[in-house]
Each structure stands twice: as C-alpha cells, then as structure tokens.
C-alpha positions in Angstrom: 19.7 73.1 164.9 21.9 74.6 162.1 20.5 77.9 161.7 21.6 81.0 162.9 19.4 80.6 165.9 20.8 83.2 167.9 19.8 86.1 165.3 16.3 84.6 165.8 16.1 85.2 169.2 17.1 89.2 168.8 14.6 89.8 165.8 11.3 88.4 166.1 9.7 88.5 163.1 5.4 88.4 163.0 3.7 87.1 160.3 0.1 86.0 159.6 -1.3 82.8 159.0 -4.4 81.1 158.1 -5.5 77.6 159.2 -4.9 74.5 156.4 -6.9 71.3 156.6 -5.2 68.3 157.8 -4.3 65.4 155.4 -6.3 62.8 156.1 -5.6 59.7 154.1 -6.1 55.8 155.2 -8.6 56.6 157.5 -9.5 53.2 158.0 -6.1 51.5 158.8 -6.7 49.2 161.4 -3.8 50.2 163.4 -5.0 53.7 164.2 -7.3 52.2 166.5 -4.7 50.6 168.1 -1.7 51.1 170.3 0.2 48.7 168.1 2.7 49.1 165.4 1.5 47.5 162.2 4.1 44.9 161.1 7.1 46.8 159.3 9.2 45.1 156.9 12.6 47.4 157.5 14.4 46.7 154.1 17.9 46.4 154.0 18.8 48.4 151.0 22.7 48.2 151.4 21.9 43.9 151.0 19.6 44.8 148.3 22.7 46.8 146.5 24.7 43.4 146.9 27.0 44.0 150.4 27.0 41.5 152.6 25.9 41.8 156.2 29.2 41.5 157.3 30.4 44.4 156.1 27.3 46.4 156.3 27.9 45.8 160.0 31.4 46.5 159.6 30.5 50.1 158.4 28.0 50.7 160.9 29.7 50.0 164.1 33.1 51.7 162.4 30.5 55.0 162.0 29.6 54.7 165.5 33.3 54.5 166.8 34.2 57.2 165.3 31.1 59.3 166.2 31.4 58.1 169.8 34.4 56.6 170.9 37.1 57.6 168.3 40.1 60.4 168.6 37.5 62.5 166.5 34.3 61.4 168.4 31.6 64.3 169.6 30.6 62.4 172.1 32.3 62.9 176.2 31.8 61.2 179.0 31.4 63.2 182.2 32.3 61.8 185.7 30.6 58.3 186.0 27.1 59.0 185.2 27.1 61.6 182.4 27.7 62.3 178.7 27.3 65.0 175.7 27.5 65.3 172.3 29.1 68.2 171.3 28.8 70.4 167.7 32.2 70.8 168.0 32.6 73.4 165.0 29.8 75.9 166.8 31.7 74.7 170.3 28.3 74.2 172.4 26.1 71.4 172.8 22.8 71.0 171.1 19.5 69.4 172.0 19.3 68.7 168.4 22.6 66.5 168.9 22.4 65.4 172.1 18.7 63.8 171.2 19.9 62.4 168.2 22.9 60.9 170.5 19.8 59.2 172.2 17.9 58.1 169.5 21.3 56.4 168.4 21.8 54.8 171.4 18.0 52.9 171.7 18.0 52.2 168.1 21.4 50.3 168.3 21.1 49.0 172.3 23.3 51.4 174.0 21.7 52.1 177.2 25.2 53.4 179.0 25.3 56.4 176.3 21.2 56.9 176.6 21.3 57.2 179.8 24.5 59.3 179.8 23.2 61.7 177.6 19.5 61.9 179.3 20.9 62.9 182.7 23.4 65.3 181.1 20.2 66.8 179.4 18.3 66.4 182.5 21.1 68.7 184.6 22.2 71.3 182.4 19.7 71.9 180.0 16.1 71.2 181.1 14.2 74.0 182.6 13.0 73.0 186.1 10.3 75.5 187.2 8.7 79.1 185.5 6.7 79.1 182.1 9.7 77.4 180.4 9.1 74.1 183.0 9.9 70.8 181.2 11.3 72.4 178.0 15.1 72.6 177.4 17.8 75.4 176.7 18.8 74.8 173.1 22.4 75.8 173.3 24.8 75.7 175.9 28.9 76.4 176.2 30.3 73.2 177.3 33.3 74.7 178.5 31.8 77.7 179.9 28.7 75.9 181.0 26.7 78.5 180.7 23.2 78.6 178.3 23.7 80.7 175.4 20.0 80.7 175.0 17.1 79.7 177.4 14.6 79.1 174.7 14.1 75.9 173.1 14.6 74.2 169.7 11.4 72.4 168.5 12.9 69.6 167.4 15.1 68.5 170.2 11.8 67.8 172.6 10.7 65.7 169.8 13.4 63.9 169.6 13.9 63.4 173.3 10.1 62.8 174.0 10.6 59.7 170.8 13.6 58.0 172.4 12.1 57.7 175.5 9.5 56.5 174.6 11.4 53.8 173.2 14.0 53.6 176.3 10.8 52.9 178.1 10.1 50.2 175.5 13.1 48.3 175.2 14.7 48.3 178.6 11.7 49.0 181.1 11.5 51.7 183.6 13.1 49.7 186.7 16.8 50.2 185.6 17.6 53.6 187.2 15.5 55.8 184.8 11.9 55.9 184.7 12.1 56.6 180.6 7.8 57.0 180.5 7.5 59.9 183.2 10.4 61.6 181.5 8.8 61.4 178.2 5.1 62.1 179.9 6.4 64.8 182.0 7.7 66.8 178.5 4.3 65.8 177.1 2.6 67.1 180.3 4.4 70.0 180.5 4.1 70.9 176.8 -0.1 70.5 177.1 0.0 73.1 179.7 2.0 76.1 177.4 -0.7 78.1 177.1 1.0 81.3 175.9 1.5 82.6 180.1 5.5 84.3 179.6 5.4 84.1 175.9 5.9 80.5 175.9 3.2 77.7 173.9 3.1 74.1 173.7 5.5 72.6 170.6 2.9 72.1 168.4 1.0 75.3 167.3 -2.6 73.9 167.9 -4.7 75.7 165.2 -2.2 74.8 162.6 -1.5 71.3 164.1 2.1 71.7 162.9 5.5 72.0 164.9 6.3 75.5 165.4 10.1 77.2 165.3 10.2 77.7 168.6 7.6 77.5 171.3 7.7 81.4 171.9 7.1 84.7 170.5 6.6 85.0 167.1 8.7 81.6 166.6 5.2 79.8 167.3 3.5 81.1 164.1 5.7 79.7 161.3 7.6 76.2 160.9 11.2 74.2 159.6 10.0 71.6 157.5 12.8 69.6 158.7 11.2 69.6 161.8 8.2 68.0 160.1 7.9 63.8 161.7 4.8 62.9 160.9 6.7 58.9 162.0 7.3 60.6 165.9 3.6 61.8 166.2 2.6 58.0 165.3 5.0 56.9 167.8 2.9 59.3 170.1 -0.5 58.2 169.7 0.8 54.5 170.2 3.0 54.9 173.3 2.6 58.1 175.4 -0.8 57.1 176.1 -1.5 60.9 177.5 -4.9 60.9 175.8 -4.4 63.1 172.9 -3.7 60.2 170.5 -6.5 61.4 167.7 -4.5 65.1 168.1 -0.8 63.1 167.8 -2.6 61.2 164.6 -4.1 64.2 162.9 -0.9 66.0 163.4 0.8 63.2 161.5 -1.8 64.0 158.6 -1.3 67.5 158.9 3.0 67.4 158.2 2.2 65.2 155.4 0.4 67.3 153.6 2.3 70.4 154.5 5.6 68.7 153.1 3.3 68.3 149.4 3.0 72.2 149.4 7.1 72.8 150.9 8.6 70.8 148.7 9.0 72.1 145.2 7.4 70.9 142.2 10.1 70.1 140.0 13.2 70.2 142.1 11.8 69.0 145.2 14.0 71.6 147.6 12.3 73.0 150.4 13.3 75.9 152.3 15.2 76.4 155.6 11.8 77.9 157.1 8.6 78.5 155.7 5.0 79.5 156.8 2.3 76.9 157.6 1.2 77.6 154.3 4.4 75.9 153.1 5.2 79.0 151.3 9.0 80.1 152.6 9.6 82.4 155.4 12.3 84.8 154.8 14.1 84.9 158.3 16.5 88.6 158.6 19.5 86.5 159.0 19.0 83.8 156.0 18.2 84.6 152.3 15.7 81.9 151.7 16.9 78.6 150.6 17.6 74.4 150.7 20.0 74.9 153.4 21.7 72.9 156.3 18.3 72.0 158.0 16.5 71.3 154.8 19.3 68.1 154.4 16.9 66.5 156.9 13.5 66.2 155.2 14.4 63.6 152.6 15.5 61.3 155.4 12.5 62.0 157.9 10.3 61.1 154.4 11.9 58.5 153.9 11.5 57.6 158.0 7.6 57.9 157.7 7.3 56.1 154.2 9.0 52.9 155.8 7.4 52.8 159.2 3.5 53.8 158.5 3.1 54.0 154.8 0.5 56.3 154.9 1.5 58.8 151.8 3.1 56.2 149.5 2.4 57.6 146.0 3.4 61.1 146.7 6.3 60.1 148.2 7.3 57.9 145.7 6.9 61.1 143.4 9.1 63.3 145.2 11.9 61.0 146.1 12.6 60.9 142.4 12.0 64.2 142.0 14.3 65.0 144.4 17.0 62.4 143.5 16.5 63.4 140.0 17.5 66.8 140.6 20.8 66.2 142.4 21.8 63.7 139.6 21.2 66.4 137.4 24.1 68.4 139.4 26.5 65.3 139.3 25.8 62.5 141.6 29.0 63.0 143.2 29.7 66.6 142.8 26.0 68.4 143.8 26.5 71.0 146.2 24.7 71.6 149.5 22.8 74.7 149.3 20.3 75.7 146.5 17.3 78.3 145.8 14.1 76.4 145.2 14.3 76.2 141.4 17.9 74.4 141.9 19.6 77.3 141.3 23.0 78.1 142.9 22.3 80.8 145.5 24.1 84.0 145.6 23.9 84.0 149.5 25.9 81.2 151.4 25.3 80.3 154.7 28.6 79.3 156.7 29.0 76.5 158.8 30.8 77.2 162.0 33.6 79.5 160.4 33.6 78.5 156.8 31.6 80.1 154.2 31.9 77.7 151.2 29.5 75.3 149.0 30.4 71.1 149.1 29.9 68.1 148.6 28.3 67.2 151.8 28.4 64.0 153.1 25.3 65.2 155.1 23.2 65.9 152.1 24.9 63.2 150.4 23.6 60.8 153.5 20.1 61.7 153.6 19.6 62.0 149.6 20.8 58.3 149.5 17.8 57.6 152.6 15.4 58.7 150.1 16.4 55.1 147.4 14.1 53.4 150.1 11.0 55.4 148.9 12.6 55.6 145.0 11.5 52.5 142.9 13.4 53.2 139.9 16.3 50.5 140.3 18.5 53.6 139.2 18.4 54.9 142.8 21.1 52.4 144.0 23.1 54.7 142.8 22.8 57.1 145.6 23.3 54.0 148.1 26.7 53.1 146.1 27.8 56.6 146.7 27.0 56.9 150.3 28.6 53.5 150.7 31.5 55.2 149.6 31.8 57.6 150.8 34.1 58.5 153.8 33.5 60.8 157.2 37.4 62.3 157.0 38.7 65.8 156.8 37.7 67.3 153.0 40.5 67.9 150.4 40.6 71.7 152.0 40.2 70.5 155.8 37.2 71.4 156.5 35.8 68.3 158.7 32.4 68.1 160.5 32.1 64.6 162.6 29.0 66.4 164.3 26.4 67.4 161.5 27.7 65.7 158.8 28.5 62.6 160.9 24.9 62.1 162.2 23.4 62.3 159.5 25.5 60.1 158.0 25.2 57.4 160.6 21.4 57.5 160.9 21.2 56.9 156.8 23.5 53.8 157.6 20.7 53.0 160.1 17.6 53.3 157.8 19.1 51.8 154.8 20.2 49.2 156.5 16.8 48.6 158.3 18.5 49.0 161.8 16.3 52.1 162.1 13.1 51.1 163.6 9.9 51.5 165.8 11.5 49.5 168.9 8.2 48.4 170.3 7.6 47.2 173.9 9.7 44.1 175.2 9.2 41.8 178.0 10.8 42.7 180.8 
C-alpha cells in the first residue's frame, strides 16, 4: 500500500453509496462450473519482440537476484526459517510487499523463500484472536518490531490467499506448511466478519467490491488497484469454500467497476474511488493517478491473459492508456497525473522524496498492457521496459521495493512466467 494509510487511521470519512449491478459477460463459459482452469496460452511478448529465450531468462534471474539476494535487496532472512520483504524508503515491512514476495516465490518455484515469508507474516502480523482474527496488521517497523497499525490493507490479504492456494497446488500440503488450510483460515475468518468491533469482510458484501480497508468507513469505498478479478476466479476454482458463485460475481463486478473508474480518454484512474468508480477524495491526498494506480494496467493484463472474459473493453483500455503515455513521451512520461492527463498541482511524495519522475514501476506496468494492446506499436513499451534498469535515478533516488517488485512482476507477465498455478501430482 503506497498511500499514506496512517492518515486514514486518524481520519475516517463516511460516504454514502448505492449498489451497482454485477458485470455478467460470457455467462455460458464452460469452465465457470468446474474447478479447472481453461487452457491458457501464456504469451512471451519479449520473445515476440525479438529477444532470445536465454536473454529473457537471464533478465528475470538478474531482477530476482537484485531484489531478493543482491546488495540492494529488499528481502532479508531471519534465523533458520523466516524472512521478510521491507519497504526500505518507509522503514517498514507491509503486507503488500510480503504477499508480493510470496507470489513471486510460488511463480518461480522458490519454496524456501515462500515458506520463510509466510512464517514471518503469520508470526508477526496475523491476528490470532479478537475481532481481527485471521487478518493481518498491514505495517510493522522492522527495527522495533512494533506494528504501525493493527488494521489491515485488503490487497495484502488477497495476495496472501491466492499465493497460498497456488502453493498448495504446486507443492502440496505435506511439506511442513498446510498451505490450503492457511488460505482457508483467512477466507473463513473473512466470512465471519460482520461489523462486530468495526471489522468487516474484505469485500463489501453489498457491492461485491474489495473495500479499501475492512473496518470503519474504509469499508464503504475502494482502491481500483485492489480490484483483481483474476484472483476471485482462482478462488472460485481452488478455495472450495462454498462461495464459488459469489467470487465469480465479484470478478464480474470488478470488471464492470474498472469500466467506470478509468477515464474515457486517458485510461487513467484515481488512487481511491467510490464503488461507482467516481474519485474518492482522501483528506491526506488530492485526487489523482498516483502510486497505487500504477498497478491497474498490470492487473487488467493478468485478467485478460488468465480468463479473457472482458477482452473487447480491455483491448480498448490498453490502447487508450498506452496512447496517452506515448503522447507524454514514451521515454519521459511522468508518474502522477490528474485524470484528464494534465500535470497535478499536488505531488504525493515517495518516502521523503517529493518529485515527479519517469518511474520504473510505471514503465513496467505500462509495458504489461502490451499483452492486451493488439497494435504492433505497443511493442515500443516492451522494448522500453527491456532497456530500463533497476538502479538509482540520476538524482540518486532508488526504490528497489516498489519499483523493483512491479518491475519483476511485469517481466514475469511479459515472458509468460506469471501463470495460474494448477494442481500438480504429489
């Protein structure tokens, strides 16, 4: 969570809302009634752009090394069995990065890393009792081991659940951690949250949309970058908790929501919105396309590749979004905008730095949209990412955490290495 969520914990804004109908497309698609994924063709867009498989594998291996093992890594092992991912610029570990680390590990078959992050998350961040039982504190100071907040960021739980289900499929449940039971514990706890103690379901059950946070008034609005329809489809296939149709309805609702949340000309979305898709003004940050928003094109690309249930709109979105960025200079576009594409008067700082820049994180997720954009010119974004470097900017600023994780995610997507992990024989 790149926003200043500390501000939210101090100021709760109560909003009114109305339900919106779920988006229902391809209702007759056969695999909706099974627990098996339809066959997916994972494109290797780097190869299509002319790069050799050896060079592609080397680039991904280097990015993984830089983030998890190298001198500027954000992953740190603790003792013999634990490890964590740290947002260095904010001096904490947060469920966002921890769960991203687990997803990367299960996708790349790094079982020890996965297990270490999960054990650390469970020990230090997961609530074991009380109204928040099963949920996670979203941020902790890794020096003092004091939680910065007891509350949860809903996207962290989404990634934890999905990565655990994938781990159960890849490695089974008999190697020290029962991944499926851990995923079900979070889901089952989620369904018990009814507002007691001000704690709710991760999903606003009336609107079938992910809540910004599952407590207080944060339950009544959302963050577009938390909308991961592909993950709900995965839950419908593998969670086996009796909520399959509800999860599919949430996936459809998220797709419809994104239609409303993305600007009709630029494709940009606000970091925070109402369930209608209209911008939600937060007291600590003016409306705009900022750090959280960078993830939206990557999330839409994932849904397009994995399930392909909204292809017409998604293809049109990718054209709009990439054409807008191209209009700002494919090698120079900045990282924060007003929704109409103009330059914002107010800049959200990253850590202690307040500056617009051509950020690697947005370069990466913009390139992932080339998986959707059928125009041949969209390969320009793929080449731009290939040529980008995970290294300090000219002014010395360096973010191997958020820039780095989005960079590695996008390399995986564009090389076909970010996949639905189906059950293996054990």
